[in-house]
Structure formats: C-alpha cells, structure tokens
N, C-alpha and C positions, 0 to 999 in steps of 0.2 A: 358779241363776238361769244358765242354760248363754249363750254367747255364741261370739263367731265364730272365738275361738281365738288372736289376737291380744295378748288380754291374759290370762296365767293368772285362773282362776274367783276366786282367794284374792284377787288384788291388787281384782278389781270389788267382790268383796262388802266388804273392808277398807273402800273408797274410799267405797262406799254406807254402810256402816255409819257412818265418820264424818262423813258432810254429814248424815246424818237425827238424829245423838245432837247435834251442834255447831250447827245451823241458826238453832236460837234465839238462840246467842250474835251473830249477825250481824244486818244491817237486813234481809237477806233469803236466799232458799234461793241463789241464784245467787251472791250473795258466797263462803257457804259452800261451794259447789262449786269457786269461783277458789281458796279458801282450801286444799282439799285438793289440787288438781292441781299438779303437781310441772311443774320446766322438760324434763324428760326422758318423764315419764311420759304417759299421756294428758291428753287437751285437753280444758278444760270442756265444751265442746259432746258430748263421748264419755261423762262424769262425768254430765249431766246427763240423757242417753235412759240411763242407768242406773240412775238415781235413779228417773227416770219409770217403767220398769219395775218395779222393787223394789216401789213404790206402788200398781202396777195388781194385781200380785201375792199383795200383803198384805190388798187392798179398800180402800184408802184413795184410792183416783183411781179412776174410770170406766176401764174398757178390757176389752179381751181379755187374760187372763192368759198367761202362757207355757206352762202346761199346755194351756189351750184352744187357742192356736195350734198345738200339737204335735200334738193331737187332730184338728184341721181339717187339717192337711197331710197325717196318714196317711190320713184317709178323702177327700181329694182324690187321693192316689197309688193306694188302692184301687176309688177310681171311675174312672181312667183306666185302669187294667189291666182293671176288667169291661167297659168300653165296647169295649176292643182285642177283648177276647175275646168279644164280642158282633157285631162286626163281622167276625171270623172266623168265627162259628160263621152268621151270616148268608150269608158270600161261598161259605162251604161247602154249605150250604142249596140255593142257587142252583145252583150248581154238579153237585149229586146229583139236585136234582129235577128 
C-alpha cells in the first residue's frame, strides 16, 4: 500500500491489519479505528483512509485500486508527452511546409 511517505509503510500496514482483525470486537469500524490510533501517531481519519484503500485493493469495497490508479497516472503522463510531441511536429510541419 503506497503512501505519501509521512508514515512508514509498516505502520500503515500494521494499523490497517489491527483494525480489520479487531473491528468485530467493537460496535463499529470507527471505534476500532479510534482504538488503534495513538496520541502521537496518525489521526483516526488518516487510518480510516488507509483502511478504505486496503478494502478497495482487496476487492471488498468498490473503487479504483492502487494499482489501477498508478496505471492511470502512467497513461495520463504518456498521453501528455505524446500531445506535446504532436504539437512540436505540427509546428515543425507548418514551418517547413
């Protein structure tokens, strides 16, 4: 589960695993999330977002997976580069035409 680098991947993975493994012991997933977050660690909202992303990635929640998001980013970057190249070729063609 890639992240923004603010928290180590191990911490994110451990927090998500603790929430998912223990949510049945609490009245709601939010209560499980709040029990996992510490005073100096990530906020409950941050952990909630990690849990949502993990649920999407394993297919238990609908949405675009992390792998799909990365693939889309790569394709969008390639698309931008190709458009730039086409603009350069059009300009060169007009100049030499």
